[in-house]
C-alpha positions as CSV (number, residue, x, y, z in Angstrom):
1,M,-0.1,0.3,0.0
2,A,2.6,2.6,-1.0
3,D,1.8,6.1,-0.5
4,W,-1.0,5.8,1.3
5,Q,-1.8,8.8,2.8
6,E,-2.2,10.1,-0.8
7,Q,-4.5,7.3,-2.0
8,T,-8.7,7.7,-2.4
9,Y,-10.9,5.6,0.1
10,Y,-11.3,3.4,-3.0
11,Q,-7.5,2.6,-3.2
12,I,-7.4,2.5,0.6
13,L,-9.9,-0.3,0.3
14,E,-8.7,-1.8,-3.1
15,V,-12.1,-1.7,-4.9
16,A,-13.2,-0.2,-8.1
17,Q,-15.7,2.8,-8.0
18,D,-18.5,0.8,-9.2
19,A,-18.1,-2.0,-6.3
20,G,-21.4,-2.7,-4.7
21,E,-21.5,-2.4,-0.4
22,H,-20.7,-6.4,-0.3
23,E,-17.8,-6.0,-2.1
24,I,-16.9,-2.7,0.1
25,H,-18.0,-4.8,3.3
26,E,-15.6,-7.5,2.3
27,A,-12.7,-5.4,1.2
28,Y,-13.1,-3.4,4.6
29,Q,-13.0,-6.6,6.4
30,R,-9.9,-7.7,4.6
31,A,-7.9,-4.2,5.2
32,K,-8.9,-4.2,8.8
33,A,-7.4,-7.7,9.2
34,T,-4.3,-7.0,7.0
35,Y,-3.9,-4.1,8.6
36,S,-4.4,-4.8,12.1
37,T,-2.7,-3.1,15.1
38,E,-2.6,-6.5,16.5
39,S,-0.5,-7.8,13.4
40,P,3.4,-8.7,13.7
41,A,4.1,-7.8,10.6
42,L,2.5,-4.7,10.5
43,Y,5.2,-3.4,12.9
44,T,8.1,-4.3,10.4
45,M,5.8,-2.0,7.4
46,F,4.8,0.8,9.9
47,T,5.8,2.9,12.8
48,P,3.3,2.3,16.0
49,N,2.1,5.9,14.6
50,E,1.7,5.4,10.9
51,A,0.0,2.0,11.6
52,Q,-2.5,4.0,13.5
53,Q,-3.3,6.4,11.3
54,L,-3.9,3.7,8.4
55,N,-6.1,1.8,10.5
56,R,-8.3,5.4,11.1
57,L,-7.4,5.7,7.2
58,I,-9.6,2.2,6.5
59,E,-12.3,3.2,9.0
60,E,-12.9,6.2,7.3
61,A,-13.1,5.0,4.0
62,Y,-15.6,2.5,5.3
63,A,-17.5,5.0,6.8
64,V,-18.4,6.9,3.4
65,L,-17.9,4.0,1.2
66,G,-20.3,1.8,3.5
67,N,-22.9,4.6,3.3
68,Q,-24.9,5.4,0.1
69,R,-25.2,9.2,0.4
70,L,-21.5,10.0,1.9
71,R,-20.4,7.9,-1.1
72,L,-22.4,9.9,-3.3
73,A,-21.1,13.3,-2.1
74,Y,-17.8,11.7,-2.0
75,N,-17.7,10.7,-5.4
76,D,-18.8,14.7,-6.7
C-alpha cells in the first residue's frame, strides 16, 4: 500500500469505484485484518503512529463508502 496517505478511499480499500456494498464490506474486513495493529508483520512495515493513521483511514474510508449518501457526495 504505497503512499497510502495520498490514496483515495477506493484505493485504500482496494475496490473499484463501481463496487457494490457487499464488495466494499468484504474489502473493509480484509483491510482491517491485514493492517490490524496486532499483526506482527505490521510492525516491520509501519511505525506505531503510521499504523494508527492507516487504521483510522481504513475506518474513515469504510464510513464514507459504506454509506450511500456519503459515498455519492464523495464521488462528486
